[in-house]
ROVEX-657707 format. One line per 10 residues: number of its first residue (from 1); their letters; for each residue x, y, z of N, C-alpha, C, O. Coordinates in steps of 0.05 Angstrom, whole numbers, plus 5000, padded with zeros to 4 digits. Layout:
NUM) A) X/Y/Z/X/Y/Z/X/Y/Z/X/Y/Z | ...;
//
This chain:
1) XXXXXXXXXX) 5521/4759/5015/5515/4789/5023/5501/4788/5045/5502/4767/5057 | 5488/4806/5054/5467/4816/5084/5443/4817/5069/5439/4828/5048 | 5421/4797/5089/5396/4799/5087/5381/4796/5117/5391/4785/5137 | 5361/4806/5117/5347/4806/5143/5328/4776/5132/5316/4771/5111 | 5332/4763/5153/5315/4730/5147/5296/4730/5171/5300/4744/5191 | 5272/4710/5167/5253/4707/5188/5250/4678/5188/5239/4665/5170 | 5258/4669/5208/5253/4629/5214/5236/4631/5234/5243/4638/5256 | 5206/4622/5225/5195/4622/5255/5178/4644/5250/5180/4661/5232 | 5158/4641/5273/5132/4662/5271/5130/4678/5291/5129/4666/5312 | 5129/4708/5295/5131/4715/5317/5132/4752/5309/5131/4760/5285;
11) XXXXXXXXXX) 5134/4770/5332/5144/4795/5326/5161/4802/5314/5182/4792/5323 | 5165/4821/5290/5189/4827/5275/5209/4827/5287/5227/4811/5279 | 5214/4847/5313/5238/4841/5330/5245/4824/5344/5264/4830/5359 | 5236/4797/5347/5243/4770/5366/5250/4751/5336/5262/4730/5341 | 5244/4756/5310/5242/4736/5293/5266/4748/5269/5280/4731/5258 | 5268/4769/5265/5286/4771/5239/5314/4778/5255/5319/4790/5276 | 5329/4762/5232/5356/4758/5241/5370/4768/5220/5356/4767/5199 | 5400/4780/5217/5421/4791/5196/5434/4763/5188/5450/4753/5204 | 5430/4755/5170/5449/4735/5164/5464/4737/5133/5450/4749/5117 | 5489/4727/5124/5497/4727/5106/5494/4700/5085/5503/4677/5090;
21) XXXXXXXXXX) 5481/4708/5062/5471/4688/5050/5482/4692/5012/5496/4711/5004 | 5473/4675/4999/5488/4674/4974/5471/4700/4949/5447/4701/4955 | 5476/4712/4936/5461/4729/4919/5444/4713/4904/5454/4696/4890 | 5412/4716/4906/5394/4696/4891/5401/4702/4855/5412/4720/4841 | 5387/4676/4849/5400/4674/4820/5368/4680/4800/5350/4663/4802 | 5365/4702/4784/5344/4709/4777/5332/4680/4746/5342/4672/4725 | 5309/4675/4760/5295/4652/4745/5283/4663/4719/5283/4687/4715 | 5275/4650/4705/5258/4664/4681/5234/4689/4685/5214/4681/4697 | 5234/4708/4678/5222/4732/4683/5229/4750/4700/5218/4772/4699 | 5245/4746/4717/5253/4756/4736/5277/4772/4734/5288/4768/4713;
31) XXXXXXXXXX) 5294/4792/4751/5307/4810/4749/5326/4809/4776/5311/4803/4794 | 5350/4812/4786/5365/4815/4807/5377/4846/4811/5394/4854/4794 | 5370/4860/4829/5377/4888/4833/5388/4901/4862/5376/4901/4883 | 5412/4911/4857/5424/4922/4882/5405/4937/4890/5392/4952/4876 | 5400/4933/4919/5375/4942/4937/5385/4965/4946/5405/4967/4961 | 5365/4994/4935/5374/5025/4945/5353/5024/4965/5359/5022/4989 | 5337/5026/4959/5315/5026/4985/5286/4998/4980/5282/4985/4960 | 5272/4997/5002/5258/4986/5007/5234/4993/5020/5238/5009/5038 | 5211/4988/5017/5179/4996/5026/5182/4974/5051/5190/4952/5045 | 5176/4979/5073/5163/4971/5093/5133/4970/5101/5128/4991/5111;
41) XXXXXXXXXX) 5116/4956/5100/5088/4949/5098/5074/4940/5112/5089/4930/5128 | 5049/4934/5121/5038/4914/5134/5044/4887/5132/5049/4872/5150 | 5042/4879/5102/5043/4855/5102/5083/4842/5109/5089/4819/5106 | 5092/4851/5112/5123/4848/5129/5119/4842/5158/5133/4825/5170 | 5097/4860/5170/5086/4849/5197/5080/4820/5192/5098/4805/5199 | 5061/4812/5181/5037/4792/5178/5058/4778/5170/5061/4763/5190 | 5072/4774/5159/5093/4752/5142/5103/4736/5170/5098/4713/5177 | 5120/4757/5181/5134/4753/5204/5119/4736/5226/5127/4716/5239 | 5100/4747/5228/5075/4733/5246/5062/4701/5234/5051/4684/5247 | 5069/4700/5204/5060/4680/5198/5036/4676/5187/5031/4653/5178;
51) XXXXXXXXXX) 5013/4700/5186/4993/4701/5185/4983/4713/5160/4958/4716/5157 | 4998/4720/5141/4994/4735/5113/4987/4709/5093/5003/4691/5097 | 4974/4705/5081/4963/4699/5063/4986/4679/5052/4987/4655/5055 | 5006/4699/5039/5034/4689/5014/5054/4688/5028/5076/4692/5017 | 5054/4682/5056/5078/4675/5071/5091/4651/5061/5083/4629/5054 | 5117/4664/5064/5138/4640/5045/5134/4608/5061/5116/4613/5078 | 5139/4584/5064/5133/4560/5075/5163/4558/5095/5164/4541/5112 | 5181/4572/5091/5211/4561/5104/5218/4583/5111/5202/4601/5114 | 5246/4585/5115/5263/4621/5129/5259/4624/5096/5256/4608/5077 | 5260/4658/5098/5252/4684/5072/5269/4708/5085/5280/4710/5107;
61) XXXXXXXXXX) 5265/4722/5065/5271/4750/5074/5245/4762/5065/5233/4758/5043 | 5238/4779/5086/5212/4802/5081/5211/4820/5055/5223/4809/5036 | 5204/4835/5050/5198/4862/5036/5187/4854/5010/5198/4838/4995 | 5162/4870/5004/5152/4879/4985/5159/4890/4960/5154/4879/4939 | 5168/4910/4964/5173/4930/4954/5200/4943/4953/5211/4951/4974 | 5212/4946/4932/5244/4957/4921/5247/4976/4903/5231/4977/4884 | 5267/4992/4906/5279/5009/4886/5311/4997/4883/5327/5001/4902 | 5318/4986/4862/5349/4981/4856/5355/4985/4830/5339/4989/4813 | 5383/4985/4827/5403/4980/4804/5398/4947/4792/5407/4932/4809 | 5388/4935/4772/5397/4922/4754/5423/4906/4761/5443/4919/4753;
71) XXXXXXXXXX) 5429/4881/4773/5460/4867/4765/5452/4842/4748/5471/4830/4737 | 5425/4831/4746/5433/4805/4731/5399/4799/4729/5380/4801/4744 | 5405/4789/4696/5367/4785/4691/5362/4756/4681/5377/4745/4665 | 5339/4745/4690/5337/4719/4677/5320/4723/4649/5310/4744/4640 | 5323/4687/4636/5313/4682/4613/5287/4701/4609/5269/4703/4625 | 5291/4714/4582/5271/4724/4570/5263/4753/4583/5241/4762/4578 | 5275/4763/4595/5271/4787/4609/5296/4812/4599/5319/4813/4607 | 5278/4833/4574/5288/4846/4561/5294/4874/4576/5284/4895/4571 | 5312/4868/4593/5321/4900/4614/5348/4898/4617/5357/4875/4614 | 5367/4917/4621/5399/4923/4617/5408/4922/4646/5398/4937/4663;
81) XXXXXXXXXX) 5426/4906/4651/5438/4913/4678/5449/4941/4679/5457/4953/4659 | 5450/4950/4702/5456/4979/4706/5426/5000/4704/5425/5025/4707 | 5411/4986/4701/5384/5009/4703/5374/5003/4722/5374/4980/4731 | 5359/5026/4735/5347/5022/4763/5319/5023/4761/5306/5041/4752 | 5311/5002/4770/5280/5008/4772/5272/5006/4801/5286/5005/4821 | 5238/5004/4797/5213/5004/4825/5202/4983/4819/5197/4978/4796 | 5195/4965/4840/5179/4940/4830/5172/4928/4853/5173/4937/4877 | 5164/4903/4840/5148/4889/4873/5163/4863/4870/5168/4852/4848 | 5169/4855/4890/5198/4831/4897/5185/4802/4889/5163/4799/4879 | 5197/4789/4893/5193/4749/4890/5201/4745/4916/5223/4736/4924;
91) XXXXXXXXXX) 5179/4757/4931/5178/4753/4970/5163/4730/4964/5173/4714/4980 | 5148/4718/4954/5140/4700/4954/5144/4670/4962/5134/4651/4973 | 5168/4681/4947/5195/4652/4946/5214/4659/4959/5237/4652/4954 | 5206/4678/4983/5237/4693/4996/5257/4704/4993/5277/4704/5008 | 5253/4720/4966/5275/4738/4965/5259/4765/4967/5251/4779/4948 | 5257/4768/4987/5239/4795/4992/5261/4821/4992/5284/4813/4990 | 5258/4846/4994/5275/4876/4992/5298/4878/5020/5320/4889/5023 | 5284/4863/5034/5302/4867/5070/5329/4855/5061/5333/4834/5072 | 5350/4864/5042/5364/4849/5034/5386/4861/5014/5374/4870/4995 | 5412/4864/5013/5425/4879/4993/5422/4873/4970/5424/4892/4955;
101) XXXXXXXXXX) 5416/4847/4958/5410/4845/4922/5381/4830/4934/5378/4819/4956 | 5365/4832/4915/5337/4817/4912/5336/4810/4881/5353/4812/4862 | 5302/4799/4884/5297/4789/4858/5273/4806/4854/5260/4812/4874 | 5268/4813/4834/5240/4829/4824/5229/4820/4807/5244/4807/4792 | 5201/4820/4800/5183/4804/4775/5190/4828/4754/5191/4852/4758 | 5197/4811/4725/5200/4833/4707/5179/4843/4705/5180/4868/4702 | 5149/4832/4704/5123/4849/4698/5114/4866/4714/5096/4882/4707 | 5125/4866/4739/5128/4886/4761/5145/4906/4765/5144/4920/4785 | 5163/4909/4747/5191/4930/4747/5181/4955/4726/5171/4957/4704 | 5187/4968/4741/5180/5003/4721/5197/5016/4725/5212/5009/4743;
111) XXXXXXXXXX) 5202/5043/4710/5218/5062/4712/5213/5081/4741/5191/5083/4750 | 5230/5090/4750/5220/5110/4769/5206/5135/4759/5219/5151/4745 | 5183/5139/4765/5181/5168/4759/5192/5189/4763/5203/5190/4785 | 5194/5213/4745/5214/5239/4747/5197/5252/4775/5173/5250/4782 | 5217/5264/4785/5207/5271/4808/5206/5259/4845/5199/5272/4865 | 5215/5232/4842/5217/5216/4856/5241/5211/4866/5252/5204/4846 | 5259/5210/4886/5282/5205/4893/5281/5163/4896/5259/5152/4899 | 5298/5153/4896/5297/5120/4901/5286/5109/4924/5278/5085/4923 | 5282/5124/4948/5272/5114/4971/5237/5125/4971/5219/5116/4985 | 5236/5144/4955/5206/5145/4952/5188/5130/4928/5165/5121/4926;
121) XXXXXXXXXX) 5208/5132/4915/5201/5109/4893/5190/5079/4907/5167/5072/4902 | 5209/5064/4922/5207/5045/4940/5176/5045/4960/5168/5023/4968 | 5166/5063/4965/5149/5064/4975/5116/5067/4961/5094/5064/4973 | 5122/5073/4931/5107/5087/4919/5087/5074/4905/5063/5081/4906 | 5097/5046/4886/5079/5030/4867/5061/5010/4879/5045/5001/4863 | 5060/5001/4902/5042/4980/4915/5021/5000/4924/4997/4996/4918 | 5028/5024/4941/4999/5030/4954/4985/5046/4920/4966/5040/4906 | 5003/5066/4916/4994/5080/4888/4974/5061/4870/4950/5066/4867 | 4983/5043/4860/4978/5013/4844/4954/5012/4858/4936/5021/4844 | 4944/5003/4882/4926/4990/4898/4903/5017/4895/4881/5009/4887;
131) XXXXXXXXXX) 4905/5043/4899/4895/5061/4901/4882/5071/4872/4861/5083/4870 | 4895/5065/4855/4884/5068/4821/4865/5049/4820/4843/5054/4811 | 4872/5026/4828/4853/5006/4818/4828/5002/4836/4806/4994/4828 | 4834/5009/4860/4803/5023/4878/4785/5038/4866/4763/5031/4858 | 4800/5064/4865/4784/5090/4859/4777/5091/4835/4755/5099/4831 | 4796/5081/4810/4788/5088/4786/4778/5058/4771/4754/5058/4764 | 4790/5036/4765/4782/5012/4759/4751/5002/4775/4732/4992/4764 | 4755/5006/4806/4733/4991/4812/4713/5002/4824/4690/4993/4828 | 4726/5031/4831/4707/5045/4846/4698/5062/4828/4677/5069/4838 | 4701/5076/4805/4682/5094/4784/4691/5119/4797/4670/5132/4800;
141) XXXXXXXXXX) 4708/5132/4805/4700/5156/4825/4705/5178/4807/4727/5177/4797 | 4688/5200/4799/4682/5219/4790/4686/5250/4808/4678/5256/4830 | 4701/5264/4789/4705/5284/4799/4680/5300/4819/4658/5300/4807 | 4679/5311/4843/4658/5315/4864/4640/5298/4888/4624/5305/4906 | 4654/5269/4877/4640/5253/4894/4660/5245/4931/4683/5245/4940 | 4634/5241/4940/4651/5242/4972/4670/5219/4971/4665/5205/4952 | 4683/5214/4980/4711/5203/4985/4714/5198/5013/4722/5218/5025 | 4709/5173/5031/4718/5160/5060/4741/5148/5059/4739/5126/5047 | 4762/5153/5066/4793/5146/5068/4794/5130/5102/4796/5140/5124 | 4788/5100/5090/4795/5089/5129/4827/5092/5129/4845/5096/5112;
151) XXXXXXXXXX) 4826/5088/5153/4867/5084/5161/4878/5103/5145/4899/5098/5134 | 4866/5126/5143/4883/5153/5119/4909/5155/5131/4922/5157/5110 | 4924/5156/5146/4947/5166/5156/4967/5139/5155/4985/5139/5171 | 4964/5121/5140/4981/5089/5139/4991/5097/5108/4987/5117/5094 | 5006/5075/5104/5014/5079/5083/4994/5076/5054/4996/5090/5034 | 4976/5051/5057/4951/5050/5038/4939/5075/5037/4944/5088/5017 | 4922/5086/5058/4913/5113/5052/4922/5132/5048/4907/5149/5038 | 4947/5140/5052/4957/5163/5046/4951/5166/5017/4940/5186/5007 | 4959/5141/5001/4950/5140/4966/4931/5146/4962/4926/5164/4946 | 4916/5134/4974/4888/5147/4966/4873/5174/4973/4859/5185/4957;
161) XXXXXXXXXX) 4878/5181/4995/4882/5206/4996/4887/5226/4977/4871/5241/4966 | 4913/5223/4973/4921/5246/4947/4913/5237/4920/4906/5254/4904 | 4914/5212/4914/4902/5204/4893/4870/5207/4892/4863/5212/4869 | 4854/5206/4904/4831/5219/4905/4829/5244/4911/4806/5252/4911 | 4846/5260/4915/4851/5289/4917/4851/5303/4886/4838/5322/4878 | 4872/5283/4872/4884/5288/4846/4862/5286/4824/4865/5298/4802 | 4843/5274/4828/4825/5261/4814/4790/5276/4826/4767/5269/4819 | 4797/5295/4845/4772/5305/4842/4754/5308/4861/4735/5324/4864 | 4765/5287/4875/4743/5278/4894/4742/5296/4923/4764/5304/4930 | 4725/5300/4938/4720/5314/4967/4724/5290/4982/4709/5271/4981;
171) XXXXXXXXXX) 4748/5293/5000/4753/5271/5015/4756/5272/5042/4767/5291/5052 | 4747/5253/5057/4743/5248/5085/4766/5225/5091/4769/5201/5087 | 4779/5245/5105/4802/5221/5118/4793/5217/5148/4788/5234/5165 | 4794/5186/5152/4781/5171/5173/4813/5166/5193/4834/5163/5182 | 4810/5165/5217/4836/5169/5227/4830/5164/5262/4809/5170/5273 | 4848/5155/5272/4847/5150/5302/4854/5177/5322/4844/5179/5345 | 4867/5191/5313/4878/5215/5339/4876/5243/5326/4859/5248/5309 | 4887/5253/5332/4888/5288/5326/4916/5293/5304/4917/5305/5282 | 4937/5277/5319/4964/5272/5307/4957/5268/5271/4958/5285/5253 | 4948/5237/5270/4934/5232/5248/4912/5256/5224/4914/5260/5200;
181) XXXXXXXXXX) 4895/5265/5241/4879/5285/5233/4896/5305/5224/4892/5310/5200 | 4918/5320/5237/4941/5334/5218/4957/5326/5202/4968/5340/5185 | 4960/5308/5205/4973/5289/5182/4954/5300/5156/4955/5319/5140 | 4941/5285/5159/4918/5274/5128/4912/5303/5119/4906/5307/5096 | 4914/5328/5141/4900/5353/5126/4926/5357/5113/4926/5358/5089 | 4941/5358/5123/4967/5366/5110/4970/5355/5077/4979/5368/5058 | 4962/5330/5079/4963/5315/5056/4943/5328/5037/4950/5322/5014 | 4924/5343/5037/4904/5348/5023/4877/5341/5033/4860/5354/5020 | 4864/5325/5053/4839/5316/5059/4831/5337/5062/4843/5355/5073 | 4795/5338/5048/4781/5358/5061/4777/5361/5088/4785/5382/5100;
191) XXXXXXXXXX) 4768/5346/5098/4755/5334/5125/4768/5307/5135/4776/5287/5123 | 4767/5316/5164/4782/5294/5176/4757/5279/5195/4740/5294/5204 | 4754/5255/5201/4728/5240/5224/4745/5226/5239/4758/5207/5230 | 4747/5233/5261/4757/5214/5280/4743/5183/5289/4719/5186/5292 | 4749/5166/5293/4739/5140/5304/4725/5145/5323/4730/5162/5340 | 4704/5127/5324/4688/5131/5346/4656/5114/5346/4648/5100/5328 | 4643/5119/5368/4617/5112/5364/4593/5117/5345/4572/5103/5343 | 4598/5138/5332/4578/5148/5315/4589/5158/5287/4578/5176/5274 | 4615/5140/5278/4616/5149/5255/4614/5153/5234/4627/5168/5220 | 4589/5134/5226/4570/5141/5206/4557/5166/5205/4553/5178/5184;
201) XXXXXXXXXX) 4548/5178/5236/4526/5202/5237/4554/5229/5228/4549/5251/5219 | 4580/5219/5232/4596/5247/5226/4608/5247/5198/4621/5265/5188 | 4600/5221/5186/4608/5227/5153/4584/5239/5143/4585/5258/5128 | 4558/5226/5152/4538/5247/5144/4536/5270/5152/4521/5283/5138 | 4544/5279/5166/4546/5307/5175/4559/5327/5162/4553/5351/5158 | 4586/5306/5156/4616/5327/5136/4596/5333/5106/4594/5355/5096 | 4582/5310/5095/4577/5311/5070/4545/5319/5070/4529/5313/5052 | 4537/5337/5097/4508/5355/5091/4489/5330/5085/4478/5330/5063 | 4485/5312/5102/4476/5290/5097/4469/5273/5072/4451/5258/5067 | 4485/5280/5061/4485/5265/5030/4499/5233/5030/4492/5215/5014;
211) XXXXXXXXXX) 4521/5230/5052/4519/5210/5055/4553/5212/5040/4560/5235/5031 | 4576/5186/5037/4600/5186/5021/4583/5161/5004/4569/5141/5009 | 4597/5180/4973/4603/5157/4953/4616/5142/4954/4602/5122/4948 | 4643/5134/4959/4664/5117/4965/4673/5115/4990/4679/5134/5005 | 4672/5086/4998/4692/5084/5021/4712/5070/5018/4709/5045/5014 | 4737/5082/5019/4767/5058/5018/4773/5046/5035/4778/5060/5055 | 4774/5024/5040/4770/5007/5065/4803/4994/5066/4802/4976/5049 | 4816/4994/5072/4844/4972/5079/4849/4963/5105/4870/4952/5109 | 4825/4968/5133/4820/4967/5155/4802/4944/5154/4810/4924/5165 | 4780/4943/5143/4756/4923/5154/4752/4924/5186/4762/4940/5201;
221) XXXXXXXXXX) 4739/4908/5192/4728/4895/5212/4699/4922/5219/4687/4935/5202 | 4694/4925/5248/4673/4940/5246/4682/4970/5242/4661/4983/5239 | 4699/4983/5241/4711/5007/5225/4695/5008/5204/4679/5026/5202 | 4696/4991/5186/4689/4992/5163/4660/4986/5156/4650/4994/5134 | 4645/4971/5176/4616/4960/5185/4608/4986/5187/4596/4996/5167 | 4612/5001/5207/4596/5033/5213/4606/5046/5193/4585/5056/5184 | 4629/5057/5173/4619/5077/5156/4618/5072/5132/4624/5088/5115 | 4606/5040/5127/4589/5026/5113/4555/5040/5110/4549/5053/5089 | 4540/5037/5124/4522/5054/5136/4520/5082/5132/4498/5092/5135 | 4541/5097/5126/4542/5123/5112/4540/5129/5086/4534/5152/5077;
231) XXXXXXXXXX) 4544/5107/5072/4536/5102/5039/4514/5121/5027/4491/5126/5035 | 4525/5130/5010/4500/5148/4991/4490/5123/4977/4499/5100/4978 | 4461/5138/4959/4456/5114/4945/4473/5107/4921/4483/5124/4906 | 4476/5087/4918/4485/5083/4895/4522/5076/4905/4539/5068/4890 | 4527/5082/4930/4557/5077/4947/4559/5059/4947/4542/5041/4947 | 4598/5055/4943/4610/5032/4938/4631/5028/4963/4649/5045/4966 | 4628/5007/4978/4644/5003/5008/4670/4990/4986/4662/4970/4974 | 4697/4999/4980/4723/4987/4968/4745/4963/4985/4769/4966/4991 | 4725/4938/4992/4745/4926/5011/4771/4923/5000/4773/4911/4978 | 4791/4933/5011/4822/4935/4998/4838/4915/5020/4857/4904/5009;
241) XXXXXXXXXX) 4836/4908/5046/4842/4899/5062/4834/4897/5086/4815/4910/5093 | 4849/4879/5106/4839/4877/5132/4856/4882/5158/4861/4866/5176 | 4864/4906/5157/4890/4911/5179/4878/4908/5206/4894/4904/5224 | 4853/4911/5211/4845/4900/5237/4840/4877/5244/4831/4874/5267 | 4843/4854/5229/4851/4831/5227/4828/4821/5217/4829/4797/5218 | 4805/4829/5206/4785/4816/5197/4763/4827/5176/4752/4849/5179 | 4760/4810/5156/4731/4830/5134/4721/4841/5156/4724/4838/5180 | 4703/4860/5140/4676/4873/5146/4659/4851/5139/4662/4833/5122 | 4639/4856/5156/4612/4829/5148/4587/4848/5141/4582/4867/5156 | 4575/4845/5121/4565/4866/5110/4537/4847/5103/4540/4826/5092;
251) XXXXXXXXXX) 4513/4856/5110/4491/4836/5109/4479/4848/5076/4476/4872/5071 | 4475/4828/5060/4463/4832/5034/4439/4846/5031/4433/4860/5011 | 4425/4842/5053/4400/4859/5052/4400/4880/5061/4381/4893/5052 | 4415/4893/5078/4424/4923/5081/4440/4941/5044/4440/4964/5036 | 4450/4916/5033/4462/4923/5009/4433/4934/4985/4432/4953/4969 | 4413/4915/4991/4394/4916/4968/4380/4942/4981/4375/4959/4964 | 4372/4949/5008/4357/4963/5009/4372/4994/5007/4359/5015/5004 | 4393/4992/5008/4400/5023/5012/4416/5029/4973/4427/5050/4964 | 4414/5009/4963/4424/5009/4930/4449/5011/4932/4459/5023/4913 | 4470/5002/4954/4500/5000/4953/4513/4980/4941/4502/4961/4929;
261) XXXXXXXXXX) 4537/4983/4944/4548/4956/4934/4574/4955/4953/4584/4974/4966 | 4580/4932/4952/4607/4913/4967/4632/4912/4944/4626/4897/4925 | 4650/4921/4942/4669/4916/4918/4695/4912/4926/4707/4928/4941 | 4707/4886/4914/4731/4874/4912/4749/4887/4903/4746/4893/4880 | 4775/4897/4916/4796/4909/4903/4821/4896/4911/4831/4898/4933 | 4834/4880/4882/4853/4866/4882/4875/4876/4857/4870/4874/4833 | 4903/4887/4869/4911/4895/4846/4935/4875/4830/4955/4882/4817 | 4924/4848/4836/4935/4832/4818/4927/4821/4793/4914/4839/4781 | 4930/4800/4777/4922/4797/4751/4914/4814/4724/4897/4809/4706 | 4932/4834/4727/4934/4864/4708/4954/4855/4681/4974/4842/4687;
271) XXXXXXXXXX) 4950/4861/4658/4967/4849/4638/4990/4868/4641/4987/4887/4656 | 5007/4865/4631/5030/4894/4631/5028/4907/4624/5042/4927/4630 | 5002/4910/4595/5000/4932/4588/4982/4956/4601/4981/4980/4596 | 4969/4938/4618/4944/4956/4637/4959/4970/4653/4956/4994/4657 | 4987/4949/4669/5000/4960/4686/5020/4988/4677/5024/5004/4696 | 5032/4994/4651/5042/5012/4638/5018/5036/4632/5025/5060/4628 | 4994/5029/4632/4984/5056/4629/4972/5066/4665/4961/5086/4674 | 4978/5052/4672/4965/5056/4702/4994/5072/4708/4991/5096/4712 | 5017/5062/4709/5039/5081/4717/5049/5099/4699/5069/5112/4703 | 5035/5099/4675/5050/5135/4658/5022/5151/4673/5030/5173/4681;
281) XXXXXXXXXX) 5001/5148/4677/4981/5164/4685/4990/5173/4712/4989/5197/4717 | 5000/5150/4734/5009/5160/4762/5035/5182/4756/5037/5206/4763 | 5054/5167/4740/5075/5179/4735/5073/5220/4724/5087/5239/4731 | 5050/5218/4706/5043/5250/4702/5033/5259/4717/5030/5283/4715 | 5019/5242/4744/5009/5267/4766/5033/5268/4782/5031/5284/4801 | 5051/5259/4781/5071/5261/4796/5086/5288/4786/5090/5304/4803 | 5093/5293/4764/5105/5305/4739/5093/5331/4743/5107/5351/4740 | 5069/5333/4749/5045/5356/4744/5043/5371/4767/5033/5394/4767 | 5055/5352/4799/5046/5365/4821/5015/5359/4845/5008/5368/4866 | 5003/5338/4826/4986/5330/4831/4987/5313/4849/4966/5313/4862;
291) XXXXXXXXXX) 5004/5295/4855/5013/5264/4868/5037/5268/4882/5058/5270/4868 | 5039/5270/4909/5068/5266/4932/5068/5238/4931/5050/5222/4925 | 5097/5236/4939/5103/5206/4951/5086/5210/4974/5077/5229/4986 | 5085/5178/4976/5077/5170/5005/5090/5166/5035/5080/5162/5058 | 5123/5168/5021/5136/5157/5040/5142/5189/5060/5144/5212/5051 | 5143/5180/5084/5138/5193/5108/5170/5191/5129/5174/5209/5145 | 5190/5170/5128/5201/5166/5146/5229/5151/5129/5221/5129/5121 | 5260/5154/5121/5269/5135/5120/5284/5125/5138/5292/5144/5153 | 5295/5100/5145/5303/5085/5166/5331/5073/5157/5333/5068/5133 | 5348/5069/5171/5375/5052/5157/5374/5027/5164/5372/5017/5187;
301) XXXXXXXXXX) 5375/5016/5144/5377/4986/5135/5385/4970/5162/5368/4954/5171 | 5408/4972/5176/5413/4961/5198/5383/4967/5219/5379/4946/5232 | 5368/4983/5224/5350/4986/5240/5324/4974/5229/5303/4981/5239 | 5322/4955/5208/5297/4947/5189/5273/4930/5223/5249/4933/5228 | 5292/4914/5237/5272/4904/5258/5254/4921/5272/5229/4919/5271 | 5268/4939/5286/5264/4956/5294/5241/4976/5291/5227/4986/5309 | 5239/4979/5262/5224/4996/5249/5197/4976/5239/5176/4988/5238 | 5198/4950/5231/5175/4934/5225/5161/4936/5250/5137/4941/5249 | 5175/4931/5276/5167/4930/5295/5143/4946/5309/5123/4939/5322 | 5157/4980/5297/5144/5004/5303/5112/4994/5287/5091/4986/5296;
311) XXXXXXXXXX) 5121/4998/5260/5093/4983/5254/5080/4963/5261/5057/4961/5252 | 5084/4953/5270/5068/4927/5285/5056/4945/5313/5031/4946/5314 | 5065/4954/5326/5059/4972/5348/5041/4991/5341/5028/5004/5358 | 5038/4993/5316/5021/5020/5309/5026/5047/5320/5009/5063/5327 | 5055/5049/5321/5064/5076/5326/5078/5085/5308/5097/5099/5316 | 5074/5082/5280/5079/5092/5261/5060/5115/5240/5042/5103/5229 | 5060/5139/5235/5047/5151/5214/5054/5161/5188/5068/5179/5179 | 5038/5145/5178/5061/5152/5147/5066/5125/5135/5058/5103/5144 | 5081/5130/5114/5091/5103/5101/5138/5097/5112/5155/5115/5109 | 5141/5081/5118/5173/5070/5125/5177/5066/5098/5161/5059/5081;
321) XXXX) 5204/5073/5095/5223/5058/5075/5253/5058/5090/5260/5076/5106 | 5267/5038/5083/5290/5030/5091/5311/5039/5074/5305/5040/5050 | 5337/5046/5081/5351/5055/5056/5375/5043/5062/5384/5043/5084 | 5388/5032/5039/5414/5020/5039/5435/5039/5032/5459/5031/5032;
//
């Protein structure tokens, strides 16, 4: 089968190579799928560069997200070949979705929600699972809360903007330029705020001085630090990721003096029953038209290196998916 493999560290366009390899054999708790679509995310860029914490140690196939048709199952997997699923790949062991067939972790394989195509589903689960864990489980978002989403025009941000709106929040999309502001407005954001030297002041202005109750932060760094100073009393900074290259540095005494919290968000470690509950809730929101997919562009499988490089160069608005 064909697969995009990475050997060495560098920019995606330089280190991704098309090769012919054998189909991977699923071990216990794994299944193999014929990939119909593969989500493209920032972790794929970081894996190519060798800076992602879970980068495989040798030559590997990137791609964390996939939709596909089951072709084989490992021991203990109660799923039938021929079934279409979406899920998280076994990218940690080098068997990601940038290939004609890949391995998916059975505990992270789910039916495609009604209303989503295979391509849309390939970019749905990780961003929306993370958004649910952040906003619902960790953030305890309530209807009417003010929610600021950093990096709102990226794959993670799109999911948080849409889910926040579906759950009744007043959403402020924080973006870098007018094109992204227009895009997030189309997603349903109530307001937009451009990055700048007084982001906190803009957030307070938009909330009529109340401040934001939650900051959803997949960006980190100085942007998150600035946004955190606009938190309302009992506000929560949800630390999701560090697309900027660093986590925010928040002084403890500032949290104490403002009665605010820094809350870690990690979508791992959830039981299958918990994940089934989240999947069901998200699928209901999709079916009822309250949640749309996060995919904004489909690219051909043969053009994956260029697509991943565009993401690395920050020239993408929205979420990319490769289709086979």
